[in-house]
A tleap script that builds the chain and sets N, CA, C and O, in Angstrom:
source leaprc.protein.ff14SB
mol = sequence {
  NMET THR THR ARG ILE LEU PRO PRO ASP GLU
  TYR PRO ARG LEU ALA GLY THR GLU LEU GLU
  THR VAL TRP PRO THR LEU PRO ASP GLY ALA
  ALA VAL LEU VAL VAL GLU GLN ASP GLY GLU
  ILE VAL GLY CYS TRP ALA ALA PHE LEU LEU
  ALA HIE VAL GLU GLY VAL TRP VAL ALA PRO
  ALA HIE ARG GLY LYS THR SER VAL ALA ARG
  ARG LEU LEU VAL GLY MET ARG ARG THR LEU
  ALA GLU GLN PHE GLY ALA SER GLY ALA LEU
  THR ALA ALA VAL SER ASP ASP VAL ARG GLY
  ILE LEU ASP GLY LEU GLY ALA THR LYS LEU
  PRO GLY ASP HIE TYR ALA LEU SER LEU GLU
  SER ARG ILE CYS GLN GLN CPRO
}
set mol.1.N position { 84.314 98.332 166.525 }
set mol.1.CA position { 85.549 97.618 166.281 }
set mol.1.C position { 86.678 98.306 167.019 }
set mol.1.O position { 86.715 99.530 167.151 }
set mol.2.N position { 87.593 97.488 167.494 }
set mol.2.CA position { 88.775 98.020 168.157 }
set mol.2.C position { 90.027 97.464 167.479 }
set mol.2.O position { 90.033 96.350 166.957 }
set mol.3.N position { 91.065 98.259 167.502 }
set mol.3.CA position { 92.368 97.861 166.973 }
set mol.3.C position { 93.350 97.994 168.115 }
set mol.3.O position { 93.419 99.038 168.763 }
set mol.4.N position { 94.125 96.921 168.370 }
set mol.4.CA position { 95.076 96.969 169.482 }
set mol.4.C position { 96.198 95.967 169.256 }
set mol.4.O position { 96.115 95.091 168.396 }
set mol.5.N position { 97.248 96.123 170.056 }
set mol.5.CA position { 98.351 95.158 170.078 }
set mol.5.C position { 97.944 94.046 171.039 }
set mol.5.O position { 97.612 94.299 172.197 }
set mol.6.N position { 97.974 92.833 170.549 }
set mol.6.CA position { 97.602 91.676 171.352 }
set mol.6.C position { 98.759 91.297 172.267 }
set mol.6.O position { 99.870 91.075 171.788 }
set mol.7.N position { 98.521 91.218 173.580 }
set mol.7.CA position { 99.606 90.798 174.478 }
set mol.7.C position { 99.970 89.334 174.234 }
set mol.7.O position { 99.107 88.539 173.861 }
set mol.8.N position { 101.236 88.968 174.439 }
set mol.8.CA position { 101.670 87.596 174.182 }
set mol.8.C position { 100.845 86.529 174.898 }
set mol.8.O position { 100.667 85.433 174.366 }
set mol.9.N position { 100.345 86.826 176.081 }
set mol.9.CA position { 99.558 85.807 176.783 }
set mol.9.C position { 98.224 85.520 176.085 }
set mol.9.O position { 97.551 84.545 176.420 }
set mol.10.N position { 97.837 86.358 175.121 }
set mol.10.CA position { 96.615 86.135 174.364 }
set mol.10.C position { 96.880 85.537 172.977 }
set mol.10.O position { 95.936 85.338 172.212 }
set mol.11.N position { 98.134 85.248 172.638 }
set mol.11.CA position { 98.460 84.701 171.326 }
set mol.11.C position { 97.682 83.416 170.998 }
set mol.11.O position { 97.353 83.208 169.830 }
set mol.12.N position { 97.374 82.552 171.966 }
set mol.12.CA position { 96.582 81.370 171.609 }
set mol.12.C position { 95.232 81.712 170.956 }
set mol.12.O position { 94.644 80.860 170.290 }
set mol.13.N position { 94.743 82.923 171.134 }
set mol.13.CA position { 93.501 83.342 170.487 }
set mol.13.C position { 93.658 83.459 168.970 }
set mol.13.O position { 92.672 83.624 168.252 }
set mol.14.N position { 94.887 83.374 168.488 }
set mol.14.CA position { 95.139 83.472 167.051 }
set mol.14.C position { 94.862 82.160 166.321 }
set mol.14.O position { 95.025 82.091 165.103 }
set mol.15.N position { 94.452 81.132 167.033 }
set mol.15.CA position { 94.073 79.863 166.394 }
set mol.15.C position { 92.983 80.152 165.361 }
set mol.15.O position { 92.042 80.902 165.622 }
set mol.16.N position { 93.129 79.549 164.200 }
set mol.16.CA position { 92.164 79.765 163.130 }
set mol.16.C position { 92.501 80.933 162.224 }
set mol.16.O position { 91.775 81.202 161.267 }
set mol.17.N position { 93.606 81.640 162.516 }
set mol.17.CA position { 94.048 82.754 161.675 }
set mol.17.C position { 95.330 82.344 160.948 }
set mol.17.O position { 95.875 81.268 161.195 }
set mol.18.N position { 95.801 83.201 160.059 }
set mol.18.CA position { 97.065 82.934 159.367 }
set mol.18.C position { 98.252 82.893 160.330 }
set mol.18.O position { 99.317 82.389 159.975 }
set mol.19.N position { 98.078 83.420 161.543 }
set mol.19.CA position { 99.179 83.455 162.507 }
set mol.19.C position { 99.182 82.270 163.465 }
set mol.19.O position { 100.048 82.198 164.336 }
set mol.20.N position { 98.243 81.341 163.331 }
set mol.20.CA position { 98.173 80.258 164.310 }
set mol.20.C position { 99.425 79.393 164.349 }
set mol.20.O position { 99.771 78.868 165.407 }
set mol.21.N position { 100.117 79.232 163.216 }
set mol.21.CA position { 101.348 78.448 163.231 }
set mol.21.C position { 102.588 79.324 163.380 }
set mol.21.O position { 103.697 78.816 163.551 }
set mol.22.N position { 102.398 80.630 163.315 }
set mol.22.CA position { 103.513 81.568 163.389 }
set mol.22.C position { 103.749 82.052 164.812 }
set mol.22.O position { 104.898 82.178 165.233 }
set mol.23.N position { 102.692 82.323 165.556 }
set mol.23.CA position { 102.878 82.970 166.854 }
set mol.23.C position { 103.793 82.219 167.806 }
set mol.23.O position { 104.489 82.872 168.584 }
set mol.24.N position { 103.840 80.875 167.799 }
set mol.24.CA position { 104.766 80.229 168.733 }
set mol.24.C position { 106.235 80.526 168.443 }
set mol.24.O position { 107.083 80.339 169.316 }
set mol.25.N position { 106.546 80.983 167.241 }
set mol.25.CA position { 107.945 81.234 166.882 }
set mol.25.C position { 108.277 82.717 166.780 }
set mol.25.O position { 109.389 83.073 166.388 }
set mol.26.N position { 107.341 83.582 167.124 }
set mol.26.CA position { 107.622 85.018 167.034 }
set mol.26.C position { 108.737 85.400 167.989 }
set mol.26.O position { 108.760 84.930 169.127 }
set mol.27.N position { 109.664 86.245 167.551 }
set mol.27.CA position { 110.758 86.664 168.436 }
set mol.27.C position { 110.266 87.635 169.504 }
set mol.27.O position { 109.215 88.260 169.358 }
set mol.28.N position { 111.035 87.750 170.568 }
set mol.28.CA position { 110.737 88.750 171.594 }
set mol.28.C position { 110.648 90.111 170.933 }
set mol.28.O position { 111.417 90.414 170.021 }
set mol.29.N position { 109.729 90.918 171.381 }
set mol.29.CA position { 109.565 92.253 170.831 }
set mol.29.C position { 108.620 92.308 169.652 }
set mol.29.O position { 108.380 93.387 169.109 }
set mol.30.N position { 108.073 91.165 169.236 }
set mol.30.CA position { 107.111 91.164 168.129 }
set mol.30.C position { 105.841 91.889 168.574 }
set mol.30.O position { 105.518 91.945 169.761 }
set mol.31.N position { 105.144 92.432 167.603 }
set mol.31.CA position { 103.857 93.083 167.871 }
set mol.31.C position { 102.814 92.427 166.979 }
set mol.31.O position { 102.975 92.360 165.760 }
set mol.32.N position { 101.748 91.946 167.597 }
set mol.32.CA position { 100.648 91.361 166.837 }
set mol.32.C position { 99.477 92.332 166.941 }
set mol.32.O position { 98.898 92.537 168.007 }
set mol.33.N position { 99.158 92.909 165.813 }
set mol.33.CA position { 98.053 93.859 165.724 }
set mol.33.C position { 96.783 93.077 165.415 }
set mol.33.O position { 96.756 92.252 164.502 }
set mol.34.N position { 95.732 93.346 166.188 }
set mol.34.CA position { 94.450 92.686 165.928 }
set mol.34.C position { 93.350 93.722 165.798 }
set mol.34.O position { 93.404 94.802 166.387 }
set mol.35.N position { 92.366 93.364 165.018 }
set mol.35.CA position { 91.109 94.112 164.963 }
set mol.35.C position { 90.077 93.170 165.546 }
set mol.35.O position { 89.965 92.017 165.131 }
set mol.36.N position { 89.324 93.669 166.511 }
set mol.36.CA position { 88.317 92.847 167.181 }
set mol.36.C position { 86.938 93.481 167.040 }
set mol.36.O position { 86.786 94.702 167.020 }
set mol.37.N position { 85.960 92.624 166.945 }
set mol.37.CA position { 84.569 93.074 166.968 }
set mol.37.C position { 83.842 92.181 167.962 }
set mol.37.O position { 83.834 90.957 167.832 }
set mol.38.N position { 83.240 92.810 168.948 }
set mol.38.CA position { 82.526 92.088 170.014 }
set mol.38.C position { 83.411 91.011 170.638 }
set mol.38.O position { 82.946 89.906 170.917 }
set mol.39.N position { 84.702 91.338 170.859 }
set mol.39.CA position { 85.638 90.427 171.499 }
set mol.39.C position { 86.205 89.346 170.599 }
set mol.39.O position { 87.038 88.560 171.050 }
set mol.40.N position { 85.785 89.278 169.343 }
set mol.40.CA position { 86.289 88.287 168.405 }
set mol.40.C position { 87.344 88.913 167.499 }
set mol.40.O position { 87.159 90.019 166.992 }
set mol.41.N position { 88.442 88.207 167.302 }
set mol.41.CA position { 89.473 88.683 166.386 }
set mol.41.C position { 88.946 88.516 164.968 }
set mol.41.O position { 88.621 87.408 164.540 }
set mol.42.N position { 88.866 89.634 164.242 }
set mol.42.CA position { 88.381 89.604 162.857 }
set mol.42.C position { 89.487 89.977 161.864 }
set mol.42.O position { 89.267 89.964 160.653 }
set mol.43.N position { 90.657 90.304 162.373 }
set mol.43.CA position { 91.808 90.609 161.536 }
set mol.43.C position { 93.064 90.615 162.386 }
set mol.43.O position { 93.021 90.962 163.567 }
set mol.44.N position { 94.179 90.232 161.791 }
set mol.44.CA position { 95.443 90.250 162.536 }
set mol.44.C position { 96.603 90.396 161.568 }
set mol.44.O position { 96.495 90.070 160.385 }
set mol.45.N position { 97.708 90.891 162.092 }
set mol.45.CA position { 98.931 91.068 161.317 }
set mol.45.C position { 100.080 91.176 162.313 }
set mol.45.O position { 99.975 91.914 163.293 }
set mol.46.N position { 101.167 90.458 162.081 }
set mol.46.CA position { 102.307 90.485 162.994 }
set mol.46.C position { 103.444 91.308 162.403 }
set mol.46.O position { 103.660 91.318 161.191 }
set mol.47.N position { 104.156 91.988 163.270 }
set mol.47.CA position { 105.339 92.752 162.873 }
set mol.47.C position { 106.484 92.396 163.817 }
set mol.47.O position { 106.304 92.294 165.031 }
set mol.48.N position { 107.665 92.211 163.229 }
set mol.48.CA position { 108.846 91.962 164.044 }
set mol.48.C position { 110.073 92.301 163.218 }
set mol.48.O position { 110.060 92.225 161.990 }
set mol.49.N position { 111.117 92.670 163.907 }
set mol.49.CA position { 112.366 92.982 163.223 }
set mol.49.C position { 113.146 91.692 163.013 }
set mol.49.O position { 113.291 90.878 163.924 }
set mol.50.N position { 113.640 91.527 161.806 }
set mol.50.CA position { 114.413 90.351 161.454 }
set mol.50.C position { 115.436 90.772 160.419 }
set mol.50.O position { 115.139 91.561 159.521 }
set mol.51.N position { 116.623 90.250 160.547 }
set mol.51.CA position { 117.669 90.586 159.578 }
set mol.51.C position { 117.304 90.026 158.208 }
set mol.51.O position { 116.699 88.960 158.096 }
set mol.52.N position { 117.677 90.753 157.186 }
set mol.52.CA position { 117.478 90.306 155.804 }
set mol.52.C position { 118.807 90.476 155.084 }
set mol.52.O position { 119.423 91.540 155.146 }
set mol.53.N position { 119.244 89.429 154.405 }
set mol.53.CA position { 120.470 89.512 153.625 }
set mol.53.C position { 120.118 89.401 152.148 }
set mol.53.O position { 119.201 88.672 151.769 }
set mol.54.N position { 120.846 90.121 151.333 }
set mol.54.CA position { 120.488 90.212 149.916 }
set mol.54.C position { 121.740 90.411 149.077 }
set mol.54.O position { 122.735 90.964 149.544 }
set mol.55.N position { 121.676 89.955 147.839 }
set mol.55.CA position { 122.694 90.277 146.849 }
set mol.55.C position { 123.961 89.462 146.909 }
set mol.55.O position { 125.015 89.953 146.504 }
set mol.56.N position { 123.904 88.227 147.401 }
set mol.56.CA position { 125.126 87.407 147.414 }
set mol.56.C position { 125.588 87.177 145.978 }
set mol.56.O position { 124.783 86.934 145.079 }
set mol.57.N position { 126.892 87.258 145.788 }
set mol.57.CA position { 127.460 87.089 144.455 }
set mol.57.C position { 128.872 86.555 144.592 }
set mol.57.O position { 129.620 86.970 145.477 }
set mol.58.N position { 129.231 85.639 143.715 }
set mol.58.CA position { 130.591 85.114 143.635 }
set mol.58.C position { 131.004 85.193 142.173 }
set mol.58.O position { 130.239 84.799 141.293 }
set mol.59.N position { 132.200 85.695 141.906 }
set mol.59.CA position { 132.708 85.807 140.536 }
set mol.59.C position { 132.667 84.448 139.849 }
set mol.59.O position { 132.940 83.420 140.469 }
set mol.60.N position { 132.324 84.451 138.570 }
set mol.60.CA position { 132.200 83.183 137.839 }
set mol.60.C position { 133.409 82.261 137.986 }
set mol.60.O position { 133.241 81.046 138.086 }
set mol.61.N position { 134.598 82.801 138.002 }
set mol.61.CA position { 135.801 81.969 138.104 }
set mol.61.C position { 135.914 81.282 139.463 }
set mol.61.O position { 136.686 80.333 139.607 }
set mol.62.N position { 135.162 81.741 140.457 }
set mol.62.CA position { 135.251 81.179 141.809 }
set mol.62.C position { 134.018 80.376 142.198 }
set mol.62.O position { 133.939 79.856 143.311 }
set mol.63.N position { 133.067 80.275 141.296 }
set mol.63.CA position { 131.867 79.487 141.586 }
set mol.63.C position { 132.204 78.005 141.534 }
set mol.63.O position { 133.053 77.564 140.760 }
set mol.64.N position { 131.516 77.252 142.379 }
set mol.64.CA position { 131.782 75.819 142.425 }
set mol.64.C position { 132.935 75.459 143.341 }
set mol.64.O position { 133.165 74.285 143.628 }
set mol.65.N position { 133.656 76.461 143.796 }
set mol.65.CA position { 134.719 76.274 144.780 }
set mol.65.C position { 134.132 76.744 146.104 }
set mol.65.O position { 133.196 77.543 146.113 }
set mol.66.N position { 134.653 76.273 147.191 }
set mol.66.CA position { 134.027 76.603 148.473 }
set mol.66.C position { 134.635 77.796 149.191 }
set mol.66.O position { 133.998 78.340 150.093 }
set mol.67.N position { 135.818 78.220 148.837 }
set mol.67.CA position { 136.529 79.242 149.601 }
set mol.67.C position { 135.776 80.569 149.699 }
set mol.67.O position { 135.575 81.078 150.802 }
set mol.68.N position { 135.356 81.135 148.568 }
set mol.68.CA position { 134.692 82.449 148.604 }
set mol.68.C position { 133.341 82.344 149.295 }
set mol.68.O position { 133.016 83.162 150.157 }
set mol.69.N position { 132.553 81.343 148.922 }
set mol.69.CA position { 131.229 81.182 149.527 }
set mol.69.C position { 131.346 80.955 151.033 }
set mol.69.O position { 130.573 81.517 151.809 }
set mol.70.N position { 132.308 80.135 151.444 }
set mol.70.CA position { 132.494 79.873 152.878 }
set mol.70.C position { 132.898 81.149 153.608 }
set mol.70.O position { 132.392 81.424 154.696 }
set mol.71.N position { 133.803 81.928 153.024 }
set mol.71.CA position { 134.217 83.180 153.666 }
set mol.71.C position { 133.056 84.164 153.772 }
set mol.71.O position { 132.902 84.853 154.781 }
set mol.72.N position { 132.239 84.223 152.713 }
set mol.72.CA position { 131.058 85.091 152.783 }
set mol.72.C position { 130.114 84.645 153.893 }
set mol.72.O position { 129.623 85.471 154.662 }
set mol.73.N position { 129.862 83.355 153.978 }
set mol.73.CA position { 128.956 82.828 154.987 }
set mol.73.C position { 129.472 83.085 156.400 }
set mol.73.O position { 128.734 83.574 157.255 }
set mol.74.N position { 130.723 82.760 156.640 }
set mol.74.CA position { 131.310 82.987 157.968 }
set mol.74.C position { 131.307 84.474 158.301 }
set mol.74.O position { 130.962 84.864 159.417 }
set mol.75.N position { 131.691 85.299 157.340 }
set mol.75.CA position { 131.708 86.738 157.570 }
set mol.75.C position { 130.322 87.318 157.806 }
set mol.75.O position { 130.157 88.204 158.644 }
set mol.76.N position { 129.318 86.826 157.071 }
set mol.76.CA position { 127.963 87.336 157.265 }
set mol.76.C position { 127.394 86.889 158.604 }
set mol.76.O position { 126.689 87.654 159.263 }
set mol.77.N position { 127.692 85.661 159.013 }
set mol.77.CA position { 127.242 85.215 160.345 }
set mol.77.C position { 127.811 86.137 161.419 }
set mol.77.O position { 127.099 86.553 162.332 }
set mol.78.N position { 129.082 86.446 161.302 }
set mol.78.CA position { 129.727 87.335 162.274 }
set mol.78.C position { 129.114 88.740 162.207 }
set mol.78.O position { 128.841 89.353 163.239 }
set mol.79.N position { 128.901 89.241 160.995 }
set mol.79.CA position { 128.304 90.569 160.816 }
set mol.79.C position { 126.910 90.635 161.418 }
set mol.79.O position { 126.586 91.585 162.131 }
set mol.80.N position { 126.077 89.630 161.137 }
set mol.80.CA position { 124.720 89.611 161.683 }
set mol.80.C position { 124.741 89.613 163.209 }
set mol.80.O position { 123.969 90.328 163.848 }
set mol.81.N position { 125.622 88.814 163.779 }
set mol.81.CA position { 125.702 88.738 165.236 }
set mol.81.C position { 126.207 90.047 165.842 }
set mol.81.O position { 125.626 90.559 166.799 }
set mol.82.N position { 127.284 90.580 165.283 }
set mol.82.CA position { 127.895 91.780 165.858 }
set mol.82.C position { 127.106 93.048 165.580 }
set mol.82.O position { 126.959 93.884 166.471 }
set mol.83.N position { 126.604 93.207 164.384 }
set mol.83.CA position { 125.914 94.444 164.013 }
set mol.83.C position { 124.447 94.470 164.420 }
set mol.83.O position { 123.902 95.531 164.726 }
set mol.84.N position { 123.802 93.293 164.423 }
set mol.84.CA position { 122.358 93.265 164.642 }
set mol.84.C position { 121.924 92.343 165.773 }
set mol.84.O position { 120.744 92.315 166.120 }
set mol.85.N position { 122.846 91.596 166.349 }
set mol.85.CA position { 122.473 90.652 167.398 }
set mol.85.C position { 121.606 89.527 166.869 }
set mol.85.O position { 120.830 88.936 167.620 }
set mol.86.N position { 121.729 89.224 165.587 }
set mol.86.CA position { 120.877 88.213 164.958 }
set mol.86.C position { 121.648 86.925 164.724 }
set mol.86.O position { 122.846 86.937 164.438 }
set mol.87.N position { 120.932 85.813 164.851 }
set mol.87.CA position { 121.553 84.512 164.584 }
set mol.87.C position { 120.987 83.878 163.318 }
set mol.87.O position { 121.316 82.736 162.999 }
set mol.88.N position { 120.158 84.591 162.611 }
set mol.88.CA position { 119.584 84.102 161.366 }
set mol.88.C position { 119.083 85.275 160.555 }
set mol.88.O position { 119.093 86.415 161.019 }
set mol.89.N position { 118.643 84.990 159.337 }
set mol.89.CA position { 118.177 86.066 158.466 }
set mol.89.C position { 117.254 85.503 157.397 }
set mol.89.O position { 117.270 84.307 157.106 }
set mol.90.N position { 116.467 86.369 156.830 }
set mol.90.CA position { 115.685 86.036 155.648 }
set mol.90.C position { 116.491 86.426 154.424 }
set mol.90.O position { 117.317 87.338 154.476 }
set mol.91.N position { 116.248 85.736 153.332 }
set mol.91.CA position { 116.870 86.087 152.065 }
set mol.91.C position { 115.986 85.583 150.941 }
set mol.91.O position { 114.984 84.910 151.182 }
set mol.92.N position { 116.352 85.904 149.733 }
set mol.92.CA position { 115.609 85.442 148.565 }
set mol.92.C position { 116.597 84.866 147.566 }
set mol.92.O position { 117.783 85.193 147.598 }
set mol.93.N position { 116.112 84.019 146.689 }
set mol.93.CA position { 116.945 83.458 145.625 }
set mol.93.C position { 116.278 83.759 144.296 }
set mol.93.O position { 115.099 83.465 144.098 }
set mol.94.N position { 117.042 84.348 143.388 }
set mol.94.CA position { 116.517 84.635 142.060 }
set mol.94.C position { 117.271 83.843 140.993 }
set mol.94.O position { 117.046 84.030 139.797 }
set mol.95.N position { 118.160 82.964 141.431 }
set mol.95.CA position { 118.884 82.117 140.481 }
set mol.95.C position { 118.998 80.711 141.057 }
set mol.95.O position { 118.936 80.513 142.271 }
set mol.96.N position { 119.165 79.742 140.166 }
set mol.96.CA position { 119.336 78.363 140.603 }
set mol.96.C position { 120.614 78.177 141.399 }
set mol.96.O position { 120.668 77.332 142.293 }
set mol.97.N position { 121.647 78.957 141.086 }
set mol.97.CA position { 122.901 78.869 141.843 }
set mol.97.C position { 122.659 79.201 143.317 }
set mol.97.O position { 123.101 78.478 144.210 }
set mol.98.N position { 121.955 80.300 143.553 }
set mol.98.CA position { 121.699 80.717 144.941 }
set mol.98.C position { 120.740 79.726 145.610 }
set mol.98.O position { 120.909 79.400 146.785 }
set mol.99.N position { 119.750 79.254 144.880 }
set mol.99.CA position { 118.849 78.236 145.443 }
set mol.99.C position { 119.651 77.016 145.900 }
set mol.99.O position { 119.407 76.469 146.975 }
set mol.100.N position { 120.598 76.602 145.080 }
set mol.100.CA position { 121.430 75.456 145.430 }
set mol.100.C position { 122.256 75.694 146.680 }
set mol.100.O position { 122.383 74.816 147.534 }
set mol.101.N position { 122.818 76.894 146.779 }
set mol.101.CA position { 123.597 77.243 147.979 }
set mol.101.C position { 122.703 77.203 149.210 }
set mol.101.O position { 123.066 76.619 150.230 }
set mol.102.N position { 121.520 77.833 149.109 }
set mol.102.CA position { 120.609 77.879 150.255 }
set mol.102.C position { 120.136 76.482 150.638 }
set mol.102.O position { 120.064 76.155 151.823 }
set mol.103.N position { 119.817 75.666 149.659 }
set mol.103.CA position { 119.415 74.284 149.945 }
set mol.103.C position { 120.548 73.541 150.648 }
set mol.103.O position { 120.315 72.812 151.612 }
set mol.104.N position { 121.775 73.728 150.160 }
set mol.104.CA position { 122.932 73.074 150.754 }
set mol.104.C position { 123.203 73.515 152.183 }
set mol.104.O position { 123.766 72.762 152.977 }
set mol.105.N position { 122.804 74.729 152.505 }
set mol.105.CA position { 122.991 75.251 153.872 }
set mol.105.C position { 121.846 74.856 154.796 }
set mol.105.O position { 121.871 75.155 155.990 }
set mol.106.N position { 120.836 74.180 154.236 }
set mol.106.CA position { 119.702 73.770 155.061 }
set mol.106.C position { 118.698 74.880 155.300 }
set mol.106.O position { 117.923 74.821 156.254 }
set mol.107.N position { 118.702 75.901 154.435 }
set mol.107.CA position { 117.734 76.993 154.582 }
set mol.107.C position { 116.321 76.464 154.343 }
set mol.107.O position { 116.127 75.521 153.575 }
set mol.108.N position { 115.360 77.061 154.988 }
set mol.108.CA position { 113.965 76.669 154.848 }
set mol.108.C position { 113.303 77.547 153.805 }
set mol.108.O position { 113.313 78.772 153.926 }
set mol.109.N position { 112.728 76.935 152.784 }
set mol.109.CA position { 112.007 77.701 151.771 }
set mol.109.C position { 110.664 78.134 152.354 }
set mol.109.O position { 109.918 77.320 152.898 }
set mol.110.N position { 110.373 79.413 152.233 }
set mol.110.CA position { 109.135 79.955 152.776 }
set mol.110.C position { 108.039 79.923 151.717 }
set mol.110.O position { 108.316 80.039 150.524 }
set mol.111.N position { 106.805 79.768 152.155 }
set mol.111.CA position { 105.705 79.787 151.194 }
set mol.111.C position { 105.371 81.207 150.762 }
set mol.111.O position { 105.702 82.172 151.451 }
set mol.112.N position { 104.722 81.321 149.632 }
set mol.112.CA position { 104.212 82.618 149.189 }
set mol.112.C position { 105.235 83.438 148.436 }
set mol.112.O position { 106.405 83.076 148.319 }
set mol.113.N position { 104.752 84.544 147.937 }
set mol.113.CA position { 105.589 85.526 147.259 }
set mol.113.C position { 105.930 86.618 148.244 }
set mol.113.O position { 105.089 87.008 149.054 }
set mol.114.N position { 107.135 87.111 148.189 }
set mol.114.CA position { 107.568 88.123 149.149 }
set mol.114.C position { 107.645 89.483 148.467 }
set mol.114.O position { 108.043 89.587 147.307 }
set mol.115.N position { 107.264 90.514 149.194 }
set mol.115.CA position { 107.181 91.868 148.657 }
set mol.115.C position { 107.847 92.853 149.609 }
set mol.115.O position { 107.975 92.583 150.803 }
set mol.116.N position { 108.263 93.979 149.083 }
set mol.116.CA position { 108.700 95.116 149.893 }
set mol.116.C position { 107.530 96.095 149.912 }
set mol.116.O position { 107.077 96.543 148.859 }
set mol.117.N position { 107.048 96.423 151.087 }
set mol.117.CA position { 105.864 97.269 151.250 }
set mol.117.C position { 106.253 98.605 151.853 }
set mol.117.O position { 106.799 98.651 152.955 }
set mol.118.N position { 105.981 99.684 151.154 }
set mol.118.CA position { 106.188 101.018 151.706 }
set mol.118.C position { 104.939 101.405 152.481 }
set mol.118.O position { 103.828 101.362 151.954 }
set mol.119.N position { 105.133 101.778 153.716 }
set mol.119.CA position { 103.989 102.181 154.539 }
set mol.119.C position { 103.699 103.671 154.405 }
set mol.119.O position { 102.924 104.232 155.180 }
set mol.120.N position { 104.311 104.294 153.438 }
set mol.120.CA position { 104.059 105.699 153.150 }
set mol.120.C position { 102.966 105.867 152.097 }
set mol.120.O position { 102.580 106.992 151.781 }
set mol.121.N position { 102.465 104.755 151.551 }
set mol.121.CA position { 101.476 104.860 150.482 }
set mol.121.C position { 100.160 105.437 150.993 }
set mol.121.O position { 99.876 105.425 152.191 }
set mol.122.N position { 99.384 105.930 150.071 }
set mol.122.CA position { 98.119 106.578 150.416 }
set mol.122.C position { 97.115 105.640 151.058 }
set mol.122.O position { 96.260 106.097 151.816 }
set mol.123.N position { 97.187 104.344 150.784 }
set mol.123.CA position { 96.215 103.424 151.362 }
set mol.123.C position { 96.532 103.078 152.810 }
set mol.123.O position { 95.711 102.460 153.488 }
set mol.124.N position { 97.701 103.462 153.290 }
set mol.124.CA position { 98.105 103.127 154.658 }
set mol.124.C position { 97.854 104.275 155.622 }
set mol.124.O position { 98.515 104.368 156.656 }
set mol.125.N position { 96.922 105.138 155.303 }
set mol.125.CA position { 96.602 106.254 156.176 }
set mol.125.C position { 95.653 105.797 157.284 }
set mol.125.O position { 94.997 104.763 157.159 }
set mol.126.N position { 95.587 106.554 158.345 }
set mol.126.CA position { 94.739 106.238 159.505 }
set mol.126.C position { 93.287 106.058 159.070 }
set mol.126.O position { 92.743 106.920 158.381 }
set mol.127.N position { 92.638 104.932 159.468 }
set mol.127.CA position { 91.226 104.726 159.097 }
set mol.127.C position { 90.291 105.659 159.834 }
set mol.127.O position { 89.078 105.607 159.629 }
savepdb mol mol.pdb
quit
């Protein structure tokens, strides 16, 4: 078995994997790690840097009004662009209020449960 970074020109080989619908949208600089046996991909995982925004909050007295939320949105767009060169971000919603805001902004709900993974754990040691 071999483990390597798959070059972008080989991404079509990811057909039939969990990445088959993802690879066409991977940002520049993404790394797709594959495990191959006898030239066949038997495992894959993609890594890429993407901005993540978290913890949006508006005081109860200002909820339902657009001024604070709009200022946060405009300011965060500017922050993402200036600080990270990003034009989008991932986020999570843990309340119906935030879900409503995200739906209203046209955010795309992602499938699955999302986790924070520490790569310092004992199971992530070199095989």
